[in-house]
C-alpha positions in Angstrom: 100.4 66.0 -81.2 103.5 68.2 -80.7 104.7 70.1 -83.7 108.4 69.9 -84.2 110.4 73.1 -84.4 112.2 74.0 -87.6 115.9 73.5 -87.8 118.4 76.4 -88.2 118.6 76.2 -91.9 114.8 76.6 -92.1 115.0 79.4 -89.6 117.6 81.5 -91.4 117.6 80.1 -95.0 114.5 81.3 -96.8 112.7 79.1 -99.3 113.5 79.7 -102.9 111.0 82.0 -104.8 110.5 85.4 -106.1 112.9 88.3 -105.4 112.2 90.8 -102.7 111.1 93.4 -105.2 108.5 91.2 -106.8 107.3 90.1 -103.3 106.8 93.6 -102.1 105.1 94.7 -105.3 102.4 92.2 -104.7 101.4 93.7 -101.3 98.5 96.0 -100.9 98.2 99.3 -99.1 97.8 99.6 -95.4 99.3 101.6 -92.4 102.8 103.1 -92.7 104.9 104.6 -95.4 105.6 102.7 -98.6 103.9 99.5 -99.8 102.1 97.8 -97.0 100.3 94.6 -96.0 97.0 95.5 -94.4 96.7 94.9 -90.6 93.4 95.2 -88.8 92.6 95.2 -85.1 94.7 93.8 -82.3 94.1 90.1 -82.2 95.0 87.7 -79.5 98.3 85.9 -79.9 96.5 82.8 -80.9 94.4 84.6 -83.5 97.5 86.5 -84.8 99.2 83.2 -85.3 96.3 81.8 -87.4 97.1 84.5 -90.0 99.1 83.3 -93.1 102.8 83.4 -92.3 105.8 84.1 -94.6 108.5 81.4 -94.9 110.6 83.8 -96.8 111.8 85.9 -93.9 115.4 84.7 -93.8 118.5 86.2 -95.4 118.9 84.8 -98.9 122.2 86.5 -99.7 124.2 88.3 -97.0 127.0 89.2 -99.5 129.8 91.5 -98.9 130.4 93.2 -95.5 128.7 96.6 -95.4 126.8 96.0 -98.6 123.7 97.0 -96.7 123.1 97.7 -93.1 121.1 100.0 -90.8 119.7 100.9 -87.4 116.6 102.4 -86.1 116.3 105.6 -84.1 114.7 103.7 -81.2 114.9 100.1 -79.9 111.2 99.9 -79.3 108.0 101.7 -80.3 104.4 101.7 -79.2 102.0 100.6 -82.0 101.3 103.8 -84.1 104.6 105.5 -83.3 106.9 106.7 -86.1 110.4 105.0 -86.5 113.2 106.3 -88.6 115.6 103.9 -90.3 119.2 104.9 -91.0 120.6 102.8 -93.8 123.9 102.5 -95.6 124.3 100.6 -98.8 126.9 100.3 -101.6 124.0 99.8 -104.0 121.9 102.6 -105.6 118.9 101.7 -103.6 117.2 99.3 -101.1 113.9 98.1 -99.8 112.8 97.3 -96.2 110.4 94.6 -95.1 109.1 94.2 -91.5 108.4 90.7 -90.2 106.7 90.0 -87.0 108.2 87.0 -85.4 105.9 84.3 -84.0 104.7 80.8 -84.9 102.3 81.2 -87.9 101.8 77.5 -88.4 105.5 76.9 -88.7 106.4 79.8 -90.9 107.6 81.6 -87.8 107.1 85.1 -89.2 104.5 87.3 -90.9 105.2 90.2 -93.3 103.3 93.3 -91.9 105.0 96.1 -93.9 107.2 96.7 -97.0 108.6 99.9 -98.3 108.9 101.2 -101.8 112.4 101.2 -103.3 114.4 103.9 -101.5 117.5 105.6 -102.9 120.6 104.5 -101.0 124.2 105.7 -100.4 127.2 104.3 -98.6 127.9 105.9 -95.3 131.1 106.2 -93.3 132.2 104.6 -90.0 133.3 107.3 -87.7 136.3 106.9 -85.3 136.1 105.6 -81.8 135.5 108.8 -80.0 137.0 110.1 -76.7 138.3 108.3 -73.7 135.4 105.8 -73.8 136.2 104.9 -77.4 132.5 105.1 -78.4 131.6 104.4 -82.0 128.5 106.2 -83.3 127.3 106.0 -86.9 125.4 109.3 -86.9 123.9 108.8 -90.3 121.0 110.8 -91.6 117.6 109.0 -91.7 116.9 107.2 -95.0 113.3 106.1 -94.4 110.5 106.8 -92.0 107.7 104.4 -91.2 104.7 104.3 -88.9 103.9 101.2 -86.8 100.1 102.0 -87.0 98.3 98.7 -87.0 101.4 96.6 -86.1 100.6 94.0 -83.4 102.9 94.1 -80.4 105.8 91.8 -80.8 109.4 91.3 -81.8 110.2 92.3 -85.4 113.0 91.8 -87.8 113.2 94.5 -90.5 115.0 92.9 -93.5 117.0 95.4 -95.7 117.5 94.3 -99.3 119.9 96.2 -101.5 119.3 96.5 -105.2 122.3 94.0 -105.5 120.2 91.5 -103.6 122.4 91.6 -100.4 120.5 91.6 -97.1 120.8 92.3 -93.4 118.4 92.5 -90.5 117.5 95.4 -88.3 115.6 94.4 -85.0 112.7 96.4 -83.6 110.3 95.7 -80.7 106.8 96.9 -80.9 106.2 97.1 -77.1 103.2 96.5 -75.0 101.3 99.4 -73.3 100.4 97.0 -70.4 101.6 93.7 -69.2 98.9 92.9 -66.7 97.8 89.3 -66.8 100.4 88.4 -69.4 103.7 86.6 -69.8 106.3 89.2 -70.7 109.0 88.4 -73.2 112.0 90.7 -72.7 114.4 91.5 -75.6 117.9 92.0 -74.1 118.9 95.0 -76.1 121.6 96.1 -73.6 123.4 92.8 -74.0 123.0 92.9 -77.8 124.9 96.2 -77.8 127.6 95.1 -75.4 128.7 92.4 -77.8 128.1 94.4 -81.0 131.5 94.8 -82.7 130.2 97.1 -85.5 132.8 99.8 -86.1 135.6 97.7 -84.6 134.6 98.2 -80.9 132.5 96.5 -78.4 132.5 96.4 -74.6 134.8 93.3 -75.0 137.5 94.3 -77.4 138.8 96.8 -79.9 139.9 96.4 -83.6 142.5 93.8 -82.7 140.0 91.2 -81.8 139.6 89.2 -78.6 143.1 89.9 -77.5 142.6 93.7 -77.8 140.9 94.2 -74.4 142.7 97.4 -73.7 141.1 99.1 -76.7 137.6 98.1 -76.0 134.8 100.6 -75.6 133.7 101.7 -72.2 130.5 103.1 -73.6 128.7 101.7 -76.7 126.0 103.4 -78.8 122.7 102.2 -80.1 123.1 104.6 -83.0 124.9 102.0 -85.2 124.0 98.8 -86.9 124.6 95.4 -85.4 127.4 93.2 -86.7 127.0 89.8 -88.4 123.5 89.2 -89.8 122.3 92.4 -88.2 120.5 90.7 -85.2 122.8 87.8 -84.2 121.9 87.5 -80.5 118.2 87.8 -81.2 118.1 85.1 -83.9 120.3 82.8 -81.7 119.1 83.3 -78.1 115.6 84.8 -78.4 113.6 84.0 -81.6 113.3 80.2 -81.0 111.7 80.8 -77.5 109.4 83.5 -79.0 108.1 81.0 -81.6 107.4 78.4 -78.9 105.5 81.0 -76.7 103.4 82.2 -79.6 102.7 78.6 -80.7 101.2 77.9 -77.2 98.7 80.7 -77.7 99.5 82.3 -74.3 98.6 85.9 -73.4 102.0 87.6 -74.2 103.5 91.1 -73.8 106.7 92.4 -75.3 109.3 94.8 -73.8 113.0 95.5 -74.0 115.4 95.7 -71.1 115.5 99.5 -71.8 111.8 99.8 -71.5 111.9 98.3 -68.0 114.6 100.7 -67.1 112.6 103.6 -68.3 109.3 102.6 -66.7 109.5 100.0 -63.9 105.8 100.2 -63.5 105.4 98.4 -66.9 105.6 95.1 -65.0 102.7 95.9 -62.7 100.3 92.9 -62.7 102.3 90.8 -65.1 101.9 87.1 -64.5 105.5 86.3 -65.6 108.6 87.8 -66.9 110.9 85.9 -69.2 114.6 86.7 -69.5 115.7 85.0 -72.8 118.9 83.1 -73.6 121.5 85.8 -73.1 120.6 88.6 -70.8 123.8 89.6 -69.1 123.6 93.5 -68.8 121.2 95.0 -66.3 120.7 98.5 -64.9 120.0 99.0 -61.2 116.5 100.2 -62.1 115.8 97.1 -64.2 116.9 94.8 -61.4 114.8 96.7 -58.8 111.8 96.5 -61.1 112.0 92.7 -61.7 112.7 92.1 -58.0 109.7 94.2 -56.9 107.5 92.4 -59.5 108.7 89.0 -58.2 107.9 90.0 -54.6 104.4 91.1 -55.7 103.7 87.6 -57.2 105.1 87.9 -60.8 106.9 84.7 -61.9 110.4 85.1 -63.4 112.2 82.7 -65.8 115.8 82.8 -66.8 116.3 80.7 -70.0 120.0 81.2 -70.2 123.0 81.6 -68.0 125.1 84.6 -66.9 122.0 86.7 -66.5 122.1 90.0 -64.6 125.9 89.6 -64.4 127.0 93.2 -65.4 125.8 96.4 -63.9 125.3 99.0 -66.5 124.1 102.6 -66.9 122.1 104.1 -69.7 122.7 107.6 -70.9 121.7 110.1 -73.7 118.1 109.1 -73.7 119.0 105.4 -73.4 121.0 105.5 -76.6 124.3 104.8 -74.7 125.2 101.7 -72.8 127.9 102.4 -70.1 130.0 99.6 -68.5 133.5 100.2 -67.3 133.8 96.6 -66.0 137.4 96.0 -64.7 138.1 99.7 -65.0 135.3 100.6 -62.6 137.6 103.0 -60.8 137.5 105.2 -63.9 133.7 105.4 -63.9 132.9 109.1 -63.3 130.4 108.0 -60.6 133.1 106.0 -58.6 133.1 107.3 -55.1 130.1 109.6 -55.8 127.3 107.1 -56.4 128.8 103.6 -55.9 125.5 101.8 -56.4 125.6 103.1 -60.0 129.2 102.3 -60.8 129.3 100.0 -63.8 131.0 96.7 -63.1 130.1 93.1 -62.3 127.1 93.0 -59.8 129.1 90.8 -57.5 132.2 93.2 -57.4 132.8 96.3 -55.4 131.9 99.0 -55.0 128.4 98.2 -53.8 128.6 94.5 -54.5 125.2 92.8 -54.9 125.6 89.3 -56.4 122.9 88.3 -58.9 121.8 85.1 -57.2 119.5 86.9 -54.8 117.3 87.3 -58.0 118.4 84.6 -60.4 118.8 81.8 -57.7 122.1 80.8 -59.3 125.5 82.4 -59.8 127.4 82.5 -63.1 130.5 80.5 -62.7 132.5 80.5 -65.9 133.1 79.4 -69.5 133.8 77.7 -71.7 132.5 74.2 -71.2 130.5 71.6 -73.0 128.8 69.0 -70.8 125.7 66.8 -70.6 122.6 68.2 -68.8 121.8 65.7 -66.1 118.3 65.5 -64.5 118.3 65.2 -60.8 114.6 65.6 -59.8 112.6 63.7 -62.5 109.3 64.1 -60.6 109.5 67.8 -60.7 106.5 69.5 -62.4 108.8 71.1 -65.0 109.7 67.6 -66.3 106.2 66.4 -66.6 105.6 64.6 -69.9 109.3 64.2 -70.7 109.7 60.7 -69.5 113.1 61.4 -67.9 114.5 59.5 -64.9 117.1 60.5 -62.4 120.4 60.6 -64.2 118.9 61.0 -67.7 121.6 63.0 -69.6 121.3 65.2 -72.6 124.7 65.6 -74.3 126.3 69.0 -74.7 123.2 70.9 -73.5 125.3 72.6 -70.9 127.6 75.4 -72.2 129.3 77.5 -73.2 128.5 79.6 -70.1 126.8 78.1 -67.1 125.4 78.9 -63.7 125.6 77.1 -60.4 123.7 77.4 -57.1 125.7 78.9 -54.2 125.2 78.0 -50.6 125.7 81.6 -49.3 123.3 83.9 -47.5 122.0 85.6 -50.7 120.7 82.3 -52.1 116.9 82.3 -52.0 115.2 79.6 -50.0 113.2 77.4 -50.5 115.3 76.5 -53.5 115.1 73.2 -55.4 117.9 72.0 -57.6 116.2 70.0 -60.4 119.3 69.3 -62.7 122.9 68.9 -61.4 125.3 68.5 -64.3 129.0 67.6 -63.7 131.5 69.4 -65.9 135.1 70.5 -66.3 135.8 74.2 -67.0 139.3 75.6 -67.2 140.6 72.5 -65.7 138.3 72.7 -62.6 135.7 70.1 -61.8 132.3 71.7 -61.1 128.6 71.5 -61.8 125.9 73.4 -63.6 122.5 73.7 -61.9 118.9 74.3 -63.0 117.1 75.6 -60.0 113.6 76.7 -59.0 112.6 78.7 -56.0 109.5 80.4 -54.6 108.9 83.5 -52.5 106.3 84.5 -49.9 104.5 86.7 -52.4 103.6 83.7 -54.5 106.1 83.9 -57.4 108.1 81.1 -58.8 111.6 81.7 -60.3 113.3 79.2 -62.6 116.8 79.4 -64.1 118.1 76.8 -66.6 121.7 77.5 -65.7 122.9 76.9 -69.3 123.2 79.3 -72.3 122.4 76.6 -74.8 118.8 76.1 -73.7 117.1 78.3 -76.2 119.5 77.3 -79.0 118.5 73.7 -78.5 114.9 74.4 -79.3 115.7 74.6 -83.0 116.8 70.9 -83.0 119.5 71.6 -85.6 122.3 69.7 -83.9 124.4 72.8 -83.2 127.1 72.4 -80.5 126.8 68.6 -80.9 123.4 68.7 -79.1 121.4 65.8 -80.6 118.2 67.0 -82.4 116.0 64.9 -80.3 117.0 67.0 -77.2 114.6 69.6 -78.6 111.7 67.5 -77.6 112.9 67.6 -74.0 113.7 71.4 -73.8 110.5 72.2 -75.8 108.3 70.3 -73.4 110.0 71.7 -70.3 109.8 75.2 -71.6 106.1 74.8 -72.5 105.4 73.5 -68.9 107.2 76.5 -67.6 105.5 79.0 -69.9 102.0 77.7 -69.1 102.5 77.6 -65.4 104.0 81.0 -65.2 101.4 82.5 -67.5 98.6 81.3 -65.2 99.7 83.4 -62.2 101.7 83.1 -59.0 103.3 79.6 -59.4 104.1 79.0 -55.7 100.4 78.5 -55.1 100.3 75.3 -57.1 104.0 74.5 -57.4 105.8 75.4 -54.1 109.6 74.7 -54.2 110.7 71.7 -52.2 114.0 72.8 -50.7 116.9 70.4 -51.3 119.9 72.6 -51.2 121.4 70.9 -48.1 121.8 67.7 -50.2 124.4 69.4 -52.4 127.4 70.0 -50.1 130.5 71.7 -51.2 133.5 69.5 -51.9 137.2 70.3 -51.3 138.3 73.0 -53.7 134.7 73.7 -54.8 135.2 77.0 -56.6 131.8 78.6 -56.4 131.1 77.8 -52.7 134.5 79.3 -52.0 133.4 82.5 -53.8 136.1 82.1 -56.4 135.7 83.0 -60.0 137.3 80.6 -62.6 138.2 83.3 -65.2 
């Protein structure tokens, strides 16, 4: 029997109960600084998820802006490494709790560490510095912890001020090896690109979305995230992680920055999963994932708009550089054009993303039904769909489409072909699967709402029952990709020639809609 996923209120609204202070006080000593929950050994994913979970991992009271917020001195750590937390709060003190995200019989998280109460103080927001308008918090460390005994995985550290106000701080406890595992990749570069903390992101300045001219050209990891402290993780990644862990598959955890730092980390991996919003990639990361694919590692893209921006990491990977439409101002322009930060499909050194992803990002915004075109495909096994079965509003707000150009991998199989209208133009969103000679299979959902739909909470007007469909397809995908080179048992049946361009077709004419 399939267990239904929790809805968004259950994900983010914790159950009523004792306050954070009373909860932490009930924990017993273990590894790390402060009050800890004991962790022993390194169990399998299945065994880890049999441990008691903690329903109380959500934010009970976000409260006022800047009431409590923080960042870590690294985006990921190996088990046993020390992490420093930099925290600002308007209260006199705060506590921190680390939750490992998983399934845990529906609780979806387990408390692995909790700090003692720590004295707090409000910290300032510095100005956007230099020509790149980079905001860096630069706060002193407030708390140090060790991840000794923490299982590999994606973590949310919940900060709770004495006033009761709360925010998240994400951290990945990364895997030493990925051989024989399905690798879940946290898209940290994309998280920072959209992060508006301090008034600036790679998209706009203090004036909001219309203030493009004042946007940052370089953003820093040395600052908190906006909103709840982990908005892109909770929206586009956590629901898929819960499903993968519920399946009991052998999993590994990395961030995009880890792959950039050590491309060899993917050696021997059975599959790599790009989660729901993974837009910003370095050249080293793209080379690493492409090489892994060619060596037989399956690759899944569970969103749209993946690998769209070419970025550079600087200052020990604490700075994310992307000049985008101002690429000519990039200091490497004309010196190392392959490293110039712009869209991958744009000059200099244009290299459209579809050679890896199988699809091309076309545009946004749209909201359209997801329409099944190949109901007999192995991905749809057990869903009961027929040709033309439609799932309202599952396509959006950004979407991808297959292109017939030379960079399109073959054999490629379009399994869903969804008509839509975006910016007044009639087009399609595609889900596509292709295989390569080395044995790997690559799947791209072509819609950014795929992972969001797994919660079944009705957001974006997606009917809650759609979660049964996306959950089963994703489970089919994860199981097949975790088993090894998918082309051996699931070779793609090329059908691209059946999808001919029509007059005015924007993407086959190589024209962007934005």
